[in-house]
C-alpha positions in Angstrom: 0.0 -0.2 0.3 1.3 2.9 -0.6 1.6 5.3 2.5 2.7 8.7 0.7 -0.6 10.2 2.7 0.1 8.6 6.4 3.4 9.9 5.7 2.4 13.6 4.3 0.3 13.4 8.0 3.2 12.2 9.9 5.4 15.3 8.2 2.3 17.9 9.3 2.5 16.7 13.1 5.8 16.4 13.3 6.4 20.4 12.5 3.8 21.4 14.9 6.1 21.9 17.5 8.1 24.7 14.9 5.4 26.6 13.3 4.5 26.8 17.1 8.1 28.7 17.8 7.9 30.3 14.6 5.4 31.7 15.7 6.5 32.8 18.6 9.5 34.1 17.3 7.7 36.3 14.7 4.8 38.2 17.0 7.8 39.0 19.6 9.2 40.9 16.7 6.1 42.5 15.0 5.2 43.8 18.2 5.0 47.6 18.5 6.1 47.3 21.7 9.8 45.9 21.2 12.3 48.4 20.4 13.7 46.6 17.8 10.9 46.1 15.7 11.2 48.5 13.3 14.6 47.2 12.6 16.6 45.9 9.9 17.0 42.5 11.5 13.7 42.4 13.6 12.2 43.0 10.1 14.3 40.1 8.6 13.4 37.5 11.3 9.9 37.9 10.9 10.0 37.4 7.3 11.9 34.4 7.5 8.8 33.1 10.3 6.4 34.6 7.5 8.1 31.8 4.9 8.6 29.5 6.7 4.8 29.6 8.6 3.8 29.8 4.4 5.8 27.0 3.2 4.5 24.7 6.0 1.0 25.3 6.0 -1.9 23.6 5.1 -3.9 25.4 3.1 -7.6 25.6 3.2 -10.3 26.2 0.8 -11.0 29.6 -0.4 -13.5 31.5 -1.0 -14.2 33.8 -3.9 -15.6 36.7 -2.1 -17.6 38.5 -4.8 -20.0 40.8 -2.7 -20.8 42.7 -5.7 -20.9 43.3 -9.4 -21.2 46.5 -12.3 -24.9 45.7 -14.0 -25.4 48.5 -16.2 -23.3 50.8 -15.3 -24.7 50.5 -11.6 -23.1 48.3 -8.8 -25.2 45.2 -7.5 -25.1 43.2 -4.3 -24.1 39.5 -5.3 -25.5 36.7 -3.5 -23.9 33.0 -3.7 -26.7 30.1 -3.2 -25.7 26.6 -3.6 -28.7 25.4 -6.6 -27.7 21.5 -7.4 -26.0 19.2 -4.8 -24.5 16.1 -5.0 -22.1 14.3 -3.0 -19.2 15.3 -4.7 -20.3 18.6 -6.6 -22.7 21.9 -5.6 -23.4 24.1 -8.0 -23.3 27.6 -7.0 -24.7 30.4 -8.6 -23.5 34.4 -8.1 -27.2 36.0 -7.6 -27.4 39.7 -8.7 -29.9 42.5 -7.5 -30.8 43.4 -10.9 -33.8 43.4 -13.1 -31.3 43.6 -15.8 -30.0 40.4 -14.7 -32.7 38.3 -15.2 -32.6 39.0 -18.6 -29.5 37.3 -18.7 -28.2 34.8 -20.9 -27.2 31.7 -18.6 -23.5 30.4 -18.1 -22.2 27.3 -16.6 -18.9 27.7 -16.0 -17.5 24.2 -15.8 -13.8 24.0 -13.4 -11.5 21.4 -13.3 -11.4 19.1 -11.2 -7.9 18.6 -11.2 -6.4 19.3 -7.7 -7.5 23.2 -6.9 -10.8 24.4 -6.0 -13.6 26.1 -8.4 -11.8 29.2 -6.7 -9.0 29.2 -9.1 -11.7 30.9 -11.3 -12.6 33.4 -9.5 -11.3 36.0 -11.8 -13.2 34.0 -14.8 -16.3 34.5 -12.0 -15.7 37.9 -12.2 -15.3 39.3 -15.8 -19.0 37.4 -16.5 -21.1 38.6 -13.9 -21.8 42.0 -15.7 -23.2 40.1 -18.3 -24.4 36.4 -17.4 -26.4 35.2 -14.5 -23.5 32.5 -13.6 -22.9 29.4 -12.4 -20.1 27.3 -11.0 -19.1 23.8 -10.6 -17.7 23.6 -7.2 -16.1 19.9 -6.6 -15.8 18.7 -3.4 -12.9 17.3 -2.2 -12.9 13.8 -2.0 -10.7 13.1 1.0 -14.4 15.0 2.8 -17.0 12.7 0.7 -17.6 9.1 3.2 -16.7 6.0 1.5 -20.1 5.0 2.2 -21.5 7.9 -0.9 -19.7 5.5 -3.7 -17.2 5.8 -6.0 -16.9 8.8 -8.9 -15.4 8.1 -11.9 -14.8 10.2 -15.4 -19.0 8.5 -15.9 -20.5 10.2 -13.3 -18.9 13.2 -14.1 -20.3 13.1 -17.4 -23.2 11.9 -15.9 -22.9 14.7 -13.1 -23.1 17.3 -16.5 -25.7 15.8 -18.6 -28.0 16.0 -14.9 -26.9 19.8 -14.6 -27.7 20.3 -18.7 -31.1 19.4 -18.1 -31.8 20.9 -15.1 -30.5 24.3 -16.6 -31.1 24.1 -20.4 -32.0 24.5 -23.0 -31.0 27.8 -22.6 -27.6 27.6 -21.2 -24.3 28.5 -22.6 -21.3 25.9 -20.9 -18.0 26.9 -20.7 -15.1 24.2 -19.5 -11.7 25.7 -18.5 -8.9 22.9 -19.3 -9.9 19.7 -17.7 -13.6 19.0 -18.2 -13.4 19.7 -21.8 -13.4 16.1 -22.6 -16.4 15.2 -20.3 -18.0 18.2 -21.4 -18.2 17.6 -24.8 -18.8 14.3 -24.6 -21.7 14.5 -22.3 -22.9 16.9 -24.9 -22.6 14.4 -27.4 -24.7 12.0 -25.7 -27.1 14.4 -25.1 -27.1 15.3 -29.0 -27.4 11.5 -30.0 -30.9 11.1 -27.7 -31.6 14.3 -29.3 -32.3 15.7 -25.9 -34.5 19.3 -25.6 -32.5 20.8 -23.2 -29.2 20.3 -25.0 -26.9 23.3 -24.0 -26.8 25.8 -27.1 -23.7 27.0 -26.9 -20.1 25.7 -25.5 -17.3 27.2 -24.2 -13.5 25.0 -24.4 -10.8 27.2 -23.3 -7.4 25.1 -23.1 -8.6 21.9 -23.0 -7.1 18.8 -23.8 -9.5 17.4 -26.7 -6.6 15.5 -28.9 -3.4 15.6 -26.5 -1.9 13.7 -29.6 -1.7 17.2 -31.3 1.3 19.6 -30.1 1.9 16.9 -26.8 3.3 18.7 -23.8 5.8 17.6 -21.3 2.6 16.4 -19.5 1.4 14.5 -22.5 4.3 12.5 -22.9 4.7 11.6 -19.3 1.2 9.7 -19.4 2.2 8.0 -22.2 6.1 7.7 -21.3 4.2 6.0 -18.5 1.6 4.1 -18.6 -1.6 3.5 -16.5 0.0 1.0 -14.4 2.8 3.5 -13.2 0.0 6.2 -12.1 -1.7 3.6 -10.5 1.2 2.1 -8.3 2.9 5.6 -7.1 0.1 8.3 -7.2 -3.0 6.2 -5.7 -3.1 6.5 -1.8 -5.6 6.2 0.9 -7.3 8.9 2.8 -5.4 8.5 6.5 -8.1 8.6 9.6 -9.5 12.0 11.1 -10.8 12.6 7.5 -14.8 12.2 6.6 -13.5 9.8 3.4 -10.9 7.3 6.1 -9.7 5.0 3.4 -10.8 6.3 -0.3 -8.1 5.5 -2.6 -7.5 9.0 -4.1 -5.2 10.5 -5.9 -3.7 13.4 -3.2 -3.7 16.7 -3.9 -0.3 17.1 -2.6 1.3 15.4 -5.5 -0.7 17.3 -7.9 1.0 20.4 -6.9 4.0 18.8 -6.7 4.1 18.3 -9.5 2.7 21.7 -11.1 5.9 23.5 -8.9 8.0 21.3 -10.3 7.5 22.4 -13.9 8.3 25.9 -12.6 10.5 25.5 -9.7 12.7 28.5 -10.0 9.6 30.8 -10.8 8.4 29.7 -7.7 11.7 30.0 -5.4 12.3 33.3 -7.6 8.7 34.5 -6.3 9.3 33.9 -2.8 12.9 35.4 -3.0 11.2 38.4 -4.0 8.3 38.2 -1.3 11.0 38.2 0.9 13.3 41.0 0.0 9.6 42.9 -0.2 9.1 41.8 3.5 12.4 42.9 4.7 11.8 46.4 3.4 8.8 46.8 4.2 7.1 46.5 0.7 3.8 45.4 2.0 1.1 45.6 -1.4 3.9 43.3 -3.0 3.7 41.1 -0.1 0.2 40.8 -0.1 -0.2 40.3 -4.0 1.9 37.5 -3.3 0.2 36.1 -0.3 -3.6 36.5 -2.3 -2.3 34.2 -5.4 -0.2 31.4 -3.6 -3.3 31.3 -0.7 -4.5 30.3 -3.8 -2.7 28.3 -5.8 -1.5 26.5 -3.0 -4.9 25.1 -1.9 -5.0 21.5 -2.6 -8.4 18.9 -3.1 -7.8 15.4 -3.2 -8.9 13.3 -6.6 -11.0 10.5 -6.3 -8.7 7.3 -7.6 -11.4 5.3 -10.1 -11.4 9.0 -12.1 -7.7 10.1 -12.0 -6.9 6.9 -13.7 -10.0 6.7 -15.7 -9.0 10.5 -17.6 -4.9 8.9 -17.4 -5.8 6.5 -19.4 -8.9 7.2 -21.6 -7.8 11.5 -22.2 -3.5 11.2 -22.1 -2.8 7.8 -22.7 -5.5 5.9 -25.2 -7.0 9.3 -26.8 -10.5 7.6 -27.0 -12.1 11.1 -27.7 -10.8 11.5 -31.1 -10.0 8.3 -32.1 -14.0 7.7 -32.0 -13.7 4.8 -29.2 -14.7 6.5 -26.3 -17.9 5.2 -24.4 -20.2 6.7 -21.5 -22.6 3.8 -19.5 -22.2 1.1 -22.3 -22.9 3.7 -25.1 -20.3 5.3 -27.7 -19.3 9.0 -27.3 -19.8 10.3 -30.8 -18.4 13.7 -31.6 -20.0 13.3 -34.9 -24.2 13.8 -33.2 -23.4 17.3 -32.0 -25.5 19.4 -34.8 -27.3 21.8 -32.5 -24.7 22.9 -29.7 -22.0 25.6 -30.8 -18.8 25.5 -30.0 -15.7 27.8 -29.5 -12.7 26.5 -28.9 -10.1 28.8 -27.2 -6.0 28.2 -26.6 -3.1 29.9 -25.3 -0.1 29.9 -27.7 2.5 30.0 -25.0 0.1 26.5 -23.2 2.9 24.3 -21.2 -0.3 21.7 -20.5 -2.4 21.7 -23.5 -0.7 22.5 -26.5 -1.7 24.0 -29.9 -4.0 22.2 -31.8 -5.4 19.8 -28.7 -8.4 22.1 -28.6 -9.2 23.1 -31.6 -9.6 19.4 -32.6 -12.8 19.7 -31.1 -13.8 21.9 -34.3 -12.4 19.1 -36.7 -14.0 16.1 -35.0 -17.6 17.2 -35.6 -18.0 17.8 -39.5 -21.9 18.0 -39.0 -22.2 21.0 -36.6 -22.3 24.2 -39.5 -20.0 26.3 -39.3 -21.0 29.1 -38.5 -21.8 27.6 -35.3 -17.8 27.2 -34.8 -15.6 29.5 -33.7 -11.8 29.3 -32.6 -9.4 31.8 -30.9 -5.9 31.3 -30.8 -5.1 34.3 -28.1 -1.1 35.5 -28.1 1.2 35.6 -25.7 -0.7 33.6 -22.8 0.0 30.1 -21.4 -2.3 28.0 -20.0 -3.6 30.1 -16.8 -4.2 33.2 -19.4 -6.4 31.6 -21.3 -9.2 32.1 -18.3 -7.3 34.8 -16.2 -5.5 37.6 -16.0 -5.2 41.1 -17.6 -5.5 39.9 -21.5 -8.2 37.0 -20.9 -10.3 40.6 -19.7 -9.3 42.9 -22.6 -8.8 40.3 -25.6 -10.7 37.1 -24.7 -14.4 37.8 -22.8 -15.6 39.8 -25.3 -14.5 37.8 -28.0 -16.9 34.6 -25.6 -19.7 37.4 -24.7 -19.7 37.8 -29.0 -20.2 33.7 -29.3 -22.6 33.6 -27.1 -24.7 36.6 -27.6 -24.8 35.6 -31.6 -26.2 32.0 -30.0 -28.5 33.8 -28.3 -29.8 35.7 -31.0 -30.1 32.3 -33.8 -32.5 30.8 -30.4 -34.2 34.1 -30.5 -34.6 34.2 -34.0 -36.4 30.4 -34.1 -39.3 31.9 -32.0 
């Protein structure tokens, strides 16, 4: 049995005395009554203590914290409400106090279930709040789901999506950020094959691994090289005691985070060294930006082993979707069946997770969808994160998505 999780928990426990001593030291050198507090020596010690504390902390689930937005240039209040609930996912709606808001298109953002919480897309949600009725999938940390709730695999993921689409369709627009691009297009293909009247009007696929044979990245190549047996042996462990999901097989979030960090370790080390210097220099604004980013980035969740292994095997090793070999509940996932739901594919020029062409494949694999229902955007000068967040996303990508959704709304209105 892989004991990585037990060792991880033990390491946190063993560091507790050092963390407590560090906390006392920091409070001593931050105390306004201490004559050393404002000296370079005190700031250096305090900065070192903070970096140690942050480097050994277990980060909890962040909050969206989107209290207000602008609708027609009027500031309105935003409330979060769970509108759909299952053991492994809640669907959170961002309700706004505005009459105009009730007339805007519905947008369901499917957050990636790849180690980070849905709050990683806080900026994505914020960008669409002024113009759409936004909902987002808030996936549950697998270690928090009791074993009695059963398994959750890729088929279950697709089942969840179909249930959501039927609940809130047919006037629904779906946005899949990275990993969920495959289950989203699979769910819609199944609905189209059954001529489901509640099929969403459009799907926007952003940096998704539809066909990882195109421009394969280091992540894609690793999966093919190792094979599914390696991942099962080295990446799967059981949730230790003291958690609701005790004894559930999971892919731990801390392993996924280690992989993310290793890909850009120089950048992360430089960022932490810069923060140390900001704290010593008393540059509180720059230090706060660092805290905000890493509070989100270092907060991770566990994935069920069956979902993780199936995703690696079907998407990254066997390439079942682009080969036409993917099966859901004993029925084929046939992208040829997609004839009504419009598709927008968005890629980042510098994406090192999903290479250029992998998301574009969705347009090539749906020949029965008319060309006027297909849109492609290759965003220059952005990497994977920049596809769904950041200044270029807000300035250049969001307006294109808004125009795409508006065009599909116009087509639907013309049919009435």
